[in-house]
C-alpha positions in Angstrom: -7.5 -33.7 17.7 -4.5 -33.9 15.4 -5.9 -31.4 13.0 -6.6 -29.0 15.8 -3.0 -29.4 17.1 -1.6 -28.7 13.6 -3.8 -25.6 13.4 -2.5 -24.4 16.7 1.1 -25.0 15.7 0.8 -23.3 12.4 -1.0 -20.3 13.9 1.6 -19.9 16.6 4.4 -20.2 14.1 3.0 -17.4 12.0 2.4 -15.1 15.0 5.8 -15.7 16.6 7.8 -15.5 13.3 5.9 -13.3 10.9 6.8 -13.8 7.2 6.7 -10.1 6.4 9.6 -9.3 8.7 12.0 -11.2 6.4 10.7 -9.5 3.3 11.1 -6.0 4.6 14.7 -6.7 5.8 15.6 -7.8 2.3 14.7 -4.4 0.7 17.7 -2.7 -0.8 17.3 0.8 0.7 16.5 2.1 4.2 13.5 4.1 2.8 12.1 0.9 1.1 12.5 -1.0 4.3 10.7 1.7 6.3 7.8 1.9 3.8 7.5 -1.9 3.9 7.4 -2.0 7.7 4.8 0.8 7.7 2.6 -1.1 5.3 3.0 -4.4 7.0 2.4 -3.1 10.5 -0.1 -0.4 9.4 1.8 2.1 11.4 2.5 5.6 9.9 5.3 6.2 12.5 7.7 4.4 10.2 7.0 6.9 7.4 8.4 9.8 9.5 12.0 8.5 9.1 11.9 8.3 5.3 14.4 10.8 3.8 12.4 12.1 0.8 9.3 14.3 1.5 7.4 12.9 -1.5 8.1 9.3 -0.5 7.1 10.1 3.1 3.8 11.5 1.9 3.3 8.4 -0.4 4.0 6.1 2.6 1.4 7.9 4.7 -1.2 7.7 1.9 -0.6 3.9 1.7 -1.3 3.5 5.4 -4.3 5.9 5.6 -5.7 5.9 2.0 -6.5 9.6 1.5 -6.1 11.5 -1.8 -5.4 14.7 0.0 -2.0 13.4 1.1 -1.2 12.5 -2.5 -2.0 16.0 -3.7 0.9 17.4 -1.6 3.4 15.3 -3.5 5.5 17.5 -5.9 6.7 14.8 -8.3 4.0 14.1 -10.9 4.8 10.5 -11.4 4.9 9.8 -7.6 1.6 11.7 -7.2 0.0 9.6 -10.0 1.2 6.4 -8.4 -0.1 7.5 -5.1 -3.5 8.5 -6.4 -3.8 5.2 -8.3 -3.0 3.3 -5.1 -5.5 5.2 -3.0 -8.2 4.8 -5.6 -7.6 1.1 -5.8 -7.5 0.8 -2.0 -10.7 2.8 -1.5 -12.4 0.8 -4.3 -11.5 -2.5 -2.6 -12.7 -1.2 0.8 -16.1 -0.2 -0.6 -16.7 -3.5 -2.4 -15.5 -5.5 0.6 -18.4 -4.0 2.7 -21.1 -4.3 0.0 -20.2 -7.9 -0.8 -22.1 -9.6 -3.5 -25.6 -8.7 -2.4 -28.0 -8.3 -5.3 -30.3 -5.3 -5.2 -33.8 -6.6 -6.0 
């Protein structure tokens, strides 16, 4: 009973006071805070308020991993970062579904 009670308390504490809210508030710029909020809440609405068009597109690509969004970015370094992130995210999604099943 005590272990179950501890689990309920811990779970409710995490839900009522999410740890990521503090981290996003500590970001130095408004754009970084918005990108953090968008990623943590998986909500592209936050991306719309980012001031730079390239960063706005990069934010959207982080929420909905799609290389087409990255291709619209004009800065080559930001585009490269975006494409790398999307590739990594897609790779992880593919391997999370296939698991460690052996093909025999």
